C-alpha positions as a Markdown table, in Angstrom:
| # | Residue | x | y | z |
|---|---|---|---|---|
| 1 | Met | 11.7 | -12.1 | 6.2 |
| 2 | Arg | 13.8 | -10.2 | 3.6 |
| 3 | Val | 13.9 | -6.5 | 2.9 |
| 4 | Leu | 13.2 | -5.8 | -0.8 |
| 5 | Trp | 13.4 | -2.0 | -0.7 |
| 6 | Trp | 13.5 | 0.2 | 2.4 |
| 7 | Asn | 14.0 | 3.9 | 2.4 |
| 8 | Phe | 11.3 | 4.7 | 4.9 |
| 9 | Ile | 12.5 | 7.5 | 7.2 |
| 10 | Ala | 10.3 | 7.9 | 10.3 |
| 11 | Ser | 9.5 | 11.5 | 11.0 |
| 12 | Ala | 9.8 | 12.8 | 14.6 |
| 13 | Val | 6.7 | 12.0 | 16.6 |
| 14 | Arg | 4.5 | 15.1 | 16.9 |
| 15 | Ser | 3.1 | 15.7 | 20.3 |
| 16 | Ala | -0.3 | 17.4 | 20.3 |
| 17 | Ala | -0.2 | 17.9 | 24.1 |
| 18 | Gly | 3.3 | 19.4 | 23.9 |
| 19 | Arg | 2.3 | 21.8 | 21.2 |
| 20 | Leu | -0.8 | 22.9 | 22.9 |
| 21 | Ala | 1.1 | 23.4 | 26.1 |
| 22 | Arg | 3.5 | 25.8 | 24.2 |
| 23 | Val | 0.5 | 27.7 | 22.9 |
| 24 | Thr | -0.6 | 28.6 | 26.4 |
| 25 | Asn | 3.1 | 28.7 | 27.6 |
| 26 | Gly | 2.2 | 26.4 | 30.4 |
| 27 | Ser | 0.0 | 29.1 | 32.1 |
| 28 | Ala | -3.6 | 29.0 | 33.1 |
| 29 | Pro | -6.2 | 29.2 | 30.3 |
| 30 | Ala | -6.9 | 32.7 | 29.0 |
| 31 | Ala | -10.5 | 32.8 | 30.3 |
| 32 | Met | -9.3 | 32.1 | 33.8 |
| 33 | Ser | -6.2 | 34.3 | 33.9 |
| 34 | Gly | -7.9 | 37.4 | 32.5 |
| 35 | Thr | -5.5 | 37.6 | 29.6 |
| 36 | Arg | -6.2 | 37.0 | 25.9 |
| 37 | Ser | -4.3 | 34.0 | 24.3 |
| 38 | Thr | -3.2 | 34.8 | 20.7 |
| 39 | Leu | -2.4 | 31.9 | 18.4 |
| 40 | Ser | 0.1 | 32.3 | 15.7 |
| 41 | Leu | -0.6 | 31.4 | 12.1 |
| 42 | Arg | 1.6 | 28.3 | 12.4 |
| 43 | Glu | -0.3 | 27.2 | 15.6 |
| 44 | Leu | -3.7 | 27.7 | 13.9 |
| 45 | Lys | -2.5 | 25.6 | 11.0 |
| 46 | Phe | -1.5 | 22.9 | 13.4 |
| 47 | Leu | -4.8 | 22.9 | 15.2 |
| 48 | Ser | -6.8 | 22.9 | 12.0 |
| 49 | Arg | -4.7 | 19.9 | 10.8 |
| 50 | Arg | -5.5 | 17.7 | 13.8 |
| 51 | Phe | -7.7 | 14.7 | 13.6 |
| 52 | Ala | -7.8 | 14.4 | 9.9 |
| 53 | Val | -8.6 | 11.0 | 8.3 |
| 54 | Leu | -5.9 | 9.6 | 6.0 |
| 55 | Leu | -6.7 | 7.0 | 3.3 |
| 56 | Ala | -4.9 | 3.8 | 2.5 |
| 57 | His | -5.6 | 1.7 | -0.6 |
| 58 | Ile | -4.5 | -1.9 | -1.1 |
| 59 | Asp | -4.5 | -4.3 | -4.0 |
| 60 | Glu | -3.0 | -7.7 | -4.7 |
| 61 | Ser | -0.7 | -9.0 | -7.4 |
| 62 | Arg | 0.8 | -12.4 | -8.2 |
| 63 | Ser | 3.5 | -13.7 | -10.4 |
| 64 | Gly | 2.6 | -15.7 | -13.5 |
| 65 | Asp | 4.3 | -18.8 | -12.1 |
| 66 | Gln | 2.4 | -18.4 | -8.7 |
| 67 | Arg | 5.7 | -18.3 | -6.8 |
| 68 | Ile | 5.0 | -14.8 | -5.4 |
| 69 | Phe | 1.8 | -13.3 | -4.0 |
| 70 | Ala | 1.9 | -9.7 | -3.0 |
| 71 | Leu | -0.2 | -6.9 | -1.4 |
| 72 | Gly | 0.8 | -3.3 | -2.2 |
| 73 | Gly | -0.7 | 0.1 | -1.6 |
| 74 | Trp | -0.2 | 3.6 | -0.6 |
| 75 | Leu | -1.1 | 5.9 | 2.3 |
| 76 | Cys | -1.7 | 9.7 | 2.3 |
| 77 | Cys | -4.1 | 12.4 | 3.3 |
| 78 | Glu | -7.5 | 12.7 | 1.6 |
| 79 | Arg | -6.6 | 15.9 | -0.2 |
| 80 | Asp | -3.7 | 14.3 | -2.0 |
| 81 | Val | -5.7 | 11.2 | -2.8 |
| 82 | Thr | -8.2 | 13.4 | -4.6 |
| 83 | Ser | -5.5 | 15.2 | -6.5 |
| 84 | Ile | -3.8 | 12.0 | -7.6 |
| 85 | Glu | -7.1 | 10.4 | -8.6 |
| 86 | Asn | -8.0 | 13.4 | -10.7 |
| 87 | Glu | -4.6 | 13.4 | -12.5 |
| 88 | Trp | -4.7 | 9.7 | -12.9 |
| 89 | Glu | -8.2 | 9.8 | -14.5 |
| 90 | Gln | -7.0 | 12.6 | -16.8 |
| 91 | Arg | -4.2 | 10.4 | -18.1 |
| 92 | Ile | -6.6 | 7.5 | -18.6 |
| 93 | Glu | -9.0 | 9.7 | -20.6 |
| 94 | His | -6.0 | 10.9 | -22.7 |
| 95 | Glu | -5.2 | 7.3 | -23.6 |
| 96 | Lys | -8.8 | 6.7 | -24.4 |
| 97 | Arg | -8.8 | 9.6 | -26.9 |
| 98 | Ile | -5.7 | 8.3 | -28.5 |
| 99 | Ser | -7.2 | 4.9 | -29.0 |
| 100 | Ala | -10.5 | 6.3 | -30.3 |
| 101 | Lys | -8.7 | 8.5 | -32.9 |
| 102 | Lys | -6.9 | 5.5 | -34.2 |
| 103 | Gly | -10.1 | 3.4 | -34.3 |
| 104 | Phe | -9.1 | 1.1 | -31.4 |
| 105 | Pro | -11.3 | 0.2 | -28.4 |
| 106 | Pro | -10.4 | 2.4 | -25.4 |
| 107 | Ile | -9.1 | 1.0 | -22.1 |
| 108 | Thr | -11.3 | 1.1 | -19.0 |
| 109 | Arg | -8.6 | 1.4 | -16.4 |
| 110 | Phe | -4.9 | 0.9 | -15.6 |
| 111 | Lys | -4.0 | -2.8 | -14.9 |
| 112 | Ala | -0.3 | -3.3 | -14.3 |
| 113 | Ala | 0.0 | -6.9 | -15.3 |
| 114 | Asp | -1.9 | -6.5 | -18.5 |
| 115 | Leu | 0.1 | -3.4 | -19.5 |
| 116 | Ser | 3.4 | -4.9 | -18.7 |
| 117 | Asn | 2.6 | -8.0 | -20.8 |
| 118 | Leu | 0.6 | -6.2 | -23.6 |
| 119 | Arg | -2.4 | -8.3 | -23.1 |
| 120 | Gly | -6.1 | -7.8 | -22.5 |
| 121 | Glu | -7.1 | -4.2 | -23.2 |
| 122 | Tyr | -3.4 | -3.5 | -23.9 |
| 123 | Asp | -3.0 | -6.1 | -26.6 |
| 124 | Lys | -1.0 | -5.1 | -29.7 |
| 125 | Ser | -4.1 | -5.7 | -31.8 |
| 126 | Lys | -5.8 | -2.9 | -29.9 |
| 127 | Gly | -3.2 | -0.2 | -30.7 |
| 128 | Trp | -0.6 | -0.8 | -28.0 |
| 129 | Asp | 3.1 | -1.3 | -28.4 |
| 130 | Glu | 6.2 | -1.2 | -26.2 |
| 131 | Asp | 6.8 | 2.6 | -26.8 |
| 132 | Arg | 3.2 | 3.5 | -25.8 |
| 133 | Gln | 3.4 | 1.1 | -22.9 |
| 134 | Lys | 6.6 | 2.7 | -21.5 |
| 135 | Arg | 5.3 | 6.2 | -22.1 |
| 136 | Phe | 2.0 | 5.5 | -20.3 |
| 137 | Ala | 3.7 | 3.8 | -17.3 |
| 138 | Lys | 6.2 | 6.7 | -17.0 |
| 139 | Lys | 3.4 | 9.3 | -16.9 |
| 140 | Leu | 1.5 | 7.4 | -14.2 |
| 141 | Ile | 4.6 | 7.0 | -12.1 |
| 142 | Glu | 5.3 | 10.7 | -12.4 |
| 143 | Ile | 1.9 | 11.4 | -11.0 |
| 144 | Leu | 2.7 | 9.3 | -7.9 |
| 145 | Ile | 6.2 | 10.7 | -7.2 |
| 146 | Arg | 5.2 | 14.3 | -7.6 |
| 147 | Lys | 5.6 | 16.5 | -4.5 |
| 148 | Arg | 2.3 | 16.8 | -2.6 |
| 149 | Thr | 1.0 | 18.7 | 0.4 |
| 150 | Glu | 2.0 | 15.9 | 2.7 |
| 151 | Gln | 4.1 | 12.7 | 2.8 |
| 152 | Ile | 2.9 | 9.8 | 0.7 |
| 153 | Met | 4.0 | 6.3 | 1.8 |
| 154 | Gly | 4.0 | 3.3 | -0.6 |
| 155 | Phe | 4.3 | -0.2 | 0.7 |
| 156 | Cys | 4.3 | -3.8 | -0.5 |
| 157 | Met | 4.3 | -7.1 | 1.4 |
| 158 | Cys | 5.2 | -10.3 | -0.5 |
| 159 | Ala | 4.9 | -14.0 | 0.3 |
| 160 | Val | 7.0 | -16.7 | -1.3 |
| 161 | Met | 4.5 | -19.5 | -2.2 |
| 162 | Asp | 7.0 | -22.2 | -3.2 |
| 163 | Asn | 5.9 | -25.7 | -2.2 |
| 164 | Trp | 2.4 | -24.6 | -1.1 |
| 165 | Gln | 1.2 | -28.2 | -1.6 |
| 166 | Val | 3.0 | -29.4 | 1.6 |
| 167 | Ala | 0.7 | -27.1 | 3.7 |
| 168 | Tyr | -2.5 | -26.8 | 1.8 |
| 169 | Lys | -4.8 | -29.0 | -0.2 |
| 170 | Lys | -5.8 | -26.2 | -2.6 |
| 171 | Tyr | -3.8 | -23.3 | -3.9 |
| 172 | Glu | -6.9 | -21.1 | -3.3 |
| 173 | Trp | -6.6 | -21.8 | 0.4 |
| 174 | Ala | -2.9 | -21.0 | 0.4 |
| 175 | Glu | -3.5 | -17.7 | -1.4 |
| 176 | Lys | -6.3 | -16.7 | 1.0 |
| 177 | Asn | -4.2 | -17.4 | 4.0 |
| 178 | Ala | -1.3 | -15.5 | 2.5 |
| 179 | Tyr | -3.6 | -12.6 | 1.9 |
| 180 | His | -4.8 | -12.7 | 5.5 |
| 181 | Tyr | -1.2 | -12.7 | 6.7 |
| 182 | Leu | 0.1 | -10.0 | 4.4 |
| 183 | Phe | -2.9 | -7.8 | 5.1 |
| 184 | Thr | -2.2 | -8.1 | 8.8 |
| 185 | Gln | 1.4 | -7.0 | 8.1 |
| 186 | Cys | 0.1 | -4.0 | 6.1 |
| 187 | Leu | -2.1 | -3.0 | 9.1 |
| 188 | Tyr | 0.9 | -3.2 | 11.4 |
| 189 | Leu | 3.0 | -1.1 | 9.0 |
| 190 | Ile | 0.3 | 1.5 | 8.5 |
| 191 | Gly | -0.2 | 1.7 | 12.3 |
| 192 | Glu | 3.5 | 2.3 | 12.7 |
| 193 | Ala | 3.5 | 5.0 | 10.1 |
| 194 | Met | 0.6 | 6.7 | 11.6 |
| 195 | Arg | 2.2 | 6.8 | 15.0 |
| 196 | Ser | 5.5 | 8.1 | 13.7 |
| 197 | Thr | 4.3 | 10.6 | 11.1 |
| 198 | Trp | 0.6 | 11.3 | 11.7 |
| 199 | Pro | 0.1 | 10.7 | 15.4 |
| 200 | Asn | -3.0 | 13.0 | 15.7 |
| 201 | Asp | -4.9 | 11.5 | 12.8 |
| 202 | Thr | -6.8 | 8.3 | 11.9 |
| 203 | Val | -6.8 | 6.2 | 8.8 |
| 204 | Ser | -9.5 | 4.4 | 6.7 |
| 205 | Ile | -8.2 | 1.4 | 4.7 |
| 206 | Phe | -9.8 | 0.2 | 1.4 |
| 207 | His | -9.0 | -2.9 | -0.6 |
| 208 | Asp | -10.1 | -4.2 | -3.9 |
| 209 | His | -13.5 | -5.9 | -3.7 |
| 210 | Gly | -13.2 | -9.6 | -4.6 |
| 211 | Pro | -12.6 | -13.1 | -3.3 |
| 212 | Phe | -10.3 | -11.9 | -0.5 |
| 213 | Asn | -13.0 | -9.8 | 1.3 |
| 214 | Glu | -13.4 | -12.4 | 4.1 |
| 215 | Ala | -9.6 | -12.6 | 4.6 |
| 216 | Ala | -9.2 | -8.9 | 4.8 |
| 217 | Gln | -12.0 | -8.6 | 7.4 |
| 218 | Ala | -10.5 | -11.5 | 9.4 |
| 219 | Ala | -7.1 | -9.8 | 9.4 |
| 220 | Phe | -8.8 | -6.5 | 10.6 |
| 221 | Arg | -10.7 | -8.3 | 13.4 |
| 222 | Gly | -7.5 | -10.1 | 14.5 |
| 223 | Ala | -5.4 | -6.9 | 14.5 |
| 224 | Met | -8.1 | -5.0 | 16.5 |
| 225 | Asn | -8.2 | -7.8 | 19.1 |
| 226 | Asp | -4.4 | -8.0 | 19.3 |
| 227 | Asp | -3.3 | -6.5 | 22.6 |
| 228 | Gln | 0.2 | -6.3 | 21.3 |
| 229 | Phe | -0.8 | -4.1 | 18.4 |
| 230 | Met | -0.4 | -0.7 | 20.2 |
| 231 | Asp | -1.2 | 1.3 | 17.0 |
| 232 | Arg | -4.6 | -0.2 | 16.4 |
| 233 | Glu | -6.3 | 3.0 | 17.7 |
| 234 | Phe | -5.3 | 4.8 | 14.5 |
| 235 | Ile | -7.3 | 2.4 | 12.2 |
| 236 | Val | -10.9 | 3.4 | 11.8 |
| 237 | Thr | -12.2 | 0.9 | 9.3 |
| 238 | Val | -11.3 | -1.6 | 6.6 |
| 239 | Ala | -13.7 | -1.9 | 3.7 |
| 240 | Pro | -13.8 | -3.2 | 0.1 |
| 241 | Arg | -14.2 | -0.9 | -2.9 |
| 242 | Leu | -15.0 | -1.6 | -6.5 |
| 243 | Trp | -12.4 | -0.5 | -9.0 |
| 244 | Arg | -15.0 | 1.3 | -11.0 |
| 245 | Asp | -15.8 | 3.5 | -8.0 |
| 246 | Cys | -12.3 | 3.9 | -6.7 |
| 247 | Ile | -9.5 | 5.2 | -9.0 |
| 248 | Ala | -7.0 | 5.1 | -6.0 |
| 249 | Leu | -6.9 | 1.3 | -6.3 |
| 250 | Gln | -5.1 | 1.6 | -9.6 |
| 251 | Pro | -1.9 | 3.2 | -8.1 |
| 252 | Ala | -2.1 | 0.5 | -5.4 |
| 253 | Asp | -2.1 | -2.1 | -8.3 |
| 254 | Leu | 1.0 | -0.5 | -9.7 |
| 255 | Ile | 2.9 | -0.6 | -6.4 |
| 256 | Ala | 1.8 | -4.2 | -5.7 |
| 257 | Tyr | 3.0 | -5.3 | -9.2 |
| 258 | Glu | 6.4 | -3.6 | -8.8 |
| 259 | Gly | 6.8 | -5.2 | -5.4 |
| 260 | Gln | 5.8 | -8.6 | -6.7 |
| 261 | Lys | 8.3 | -8.3 | -9.6 |
| 262 | Ser | 11.2 | -7.3 | -7.2 |
| 263 | Ala | 10.3 | -10.2 | -4.9 |
| 264 | His | 10.4 | -12.6 | -7.8 |
| 265 | Leu | 13.7 | -11.2 | -8.8 |
| 266 | Ala | 15.0 | -11.8 | -5.3 |
| 267 | Leu | 14.3 | -15.5 | -5.6 |
| 268 | Gly | 17.4 | -15.9 | -7.7 |
| 269 | Ile | 19.6 | -13.1 | -6.3 |
| 270 | Lys | 20.6 | -13.4 | -2.7 |
| 271 | Asp | 22.8 | -10.3 | -2.4 |
| 272 | Asn | 20.7 | -7.2 | -1.7 |
| 273 | Ala | 23.2 | -4.8 | -3.3 |
| 274 | Glu | 23.2 | -6.9 | -6.5 |
| 275 | Leu | 19.4 | -7.2 | -6.4 |
| 276 | Gln | 19.1 | -3.4 | -6.4 |
| 277 | Arg | 21.1 | -3.2 | -9.6 |
| 278 | Tyr | 18.5 | -5.4 | -11.4 |
| 279 | Tyr | 15.5 | -3.4 | -10.2 |
| 280 | Arg | 13.1 | -2.5 | -13.0 |
| 281 | Lys | 13.3 | 1.1 | -14.2 |
| 282 | Ser | 9.8 | 1.8 | -13.0 |
| 283 | Leu | 10.6 | 0.7 | -9.5 |
| 284 | Arg | 13.8 | 2.7 | -9.5 |
| 285 | Lys | 11.8 | 5.7 | -10.6 |
| 286 | Leu | 9.3 | 5.2 | -7.7 |
| 287 | Leu | 12.2 | 4.9 | -5.2 |
| 288 | Ser | 13.8 | 8.1 | -6.5 |
| 289 | Gly | 10.7 | 10.2 | -6.1 |
| 290 | Lys | 8.9 | 11.9 | -3.2 |
| 291 | Val | 7.0 | 8.7 | -2.2 |
| 292 | Val | 8.5 | 6.9 | 0.8 |
| 293 | Met | 8.6 | 3.2 | 0.0 |
| 294 | Arg | 8.8 | 0.0 | 2.2 |
| 295 | Gly | 8.9 | -3.5 | 1.0 |
| 296 | Leu | 9.2 | -6.9 | 2.8 |
| 297 | Cys | 9.2 | -10.5 | 1.6 |
| 298 | Phe | 8.2 | -13.4 | 3.9 |
| 299 | Gln | 9.0 | -17.1 | 3.5 |
| 300 | Phe | 5.3 | -17.8 | 4.0 |
| 301 | Ile | 4.9 | -21.5 | 3.3 |
| 302 | Glu | 8.0 | -22.3 | 5.3 |
| 303 | Gly | 6.5 | -20.6 | 8.3 |
| 304 | Ile | 3.2 | -22.4 | 7.8 |
| 305 | Val | 5.0 | -25.7 | 7.7 |
| 306 | Asn | 6.8 | -24.9 | 11.0 |
| 307 | Leu | 3.4 | -23.9 | 12.6 |
| 308 | Arg | 1.8 | -27.1 | 11.4 |
| 309 | Gln | 4.6 | -29.1 | 13.0 |
| 310 | Leu | 4.2 | -27.3 | 16.3 |
| 311 | Thr | 0.4 | -27.5 | 16.4 |
| 312 | Asn | 0.0 | -30.7 | 14.5 |
| 313 | Arg | -3.1 | -29.4 | 12.7 |
| 314 | Tyr | -4.0 | -28.3 | 9.2 |
| 315 | Pro | -4.2 | -24.5 | 8.8 |
| 316 | Ala | -7.7 | -23.1 | 8.1 |
| 317 | Lys | -8.5 | -21.1 | 5.0 |
| 318 | Thr | -8.0 | -17.8 | 6.9 |
| 319 | Ala | -6.0 | -19.1 | 9.8 |
| 320 | Val | -3.7 | -16.8 | 11.6 |
| 321 | Ala | -0.3 | -17.2 | 9.9 |
| 322 | Pro | 3.0 | -17.4 | 11.8 |
| 323 | Ser | 4.9 | -14.3 | 12.6 |
| 324 | Ala | 8.0 | -13.5 | 10.6 |
């Protein structure tokens, strides 16, 4: 396992019981003591904030040479998700109007890999160039790093897929198993973040609907049945969403792509300090903003080979992958 970027600062654990005890000052309830308990504005705000449901959105990304497979996403309160989605959609509509005025077909959504490579809806023949590409990406990143009502956490888990043939008969199987493993790591990370920063809340997790639905559900079931996963109580559900119905998957795609690119860069740069000097400007911009970011890279195939040697069996399509 290798740290790609890590500036996550765990907040002090908030104790609901402790705060409620201070509200009553450790005395008997007001109804029993004959006195009236008065809550301050700050205490009322705390009580109204309890038991909120946070949202996490996850998408996948892969390098063009298939050496890196990544899952990335972000976690924050529902109110901030709505704000970011609205601002994101406004920017998409702005780009649509620009294309329409120039007689080009409008884009349907943000797709990090296509924008970065000026292909698909972002092809040069459709009115896109490097200047417009950079301007668009900059505006979207500014939406993400803007200060919000609460903390936003971005995360990315990457797997090195080199020599996948030694462990799998088909690359499709290797990728599904990598998804299963990385999704599990995302669940652990989200659970840890909930415990340290939002201990009184729960989280619903959404991923991009597609060929990895089964792997995501298998990871969820495995995590919920893992007695060692002490933070599983925070996770309410894991479900797929269509990109057409969920704008929040597009920022997840951006984070997954940036994590995938930094992991690919790390293949040739072993020194972490040197690696950071070669980060893409877009990733440096993300790291400098209000979004707390975490990124890890796993030697996935190497771990699968070691597991196979220990168990002397071929890993299943969505088998539980080895721990880091």
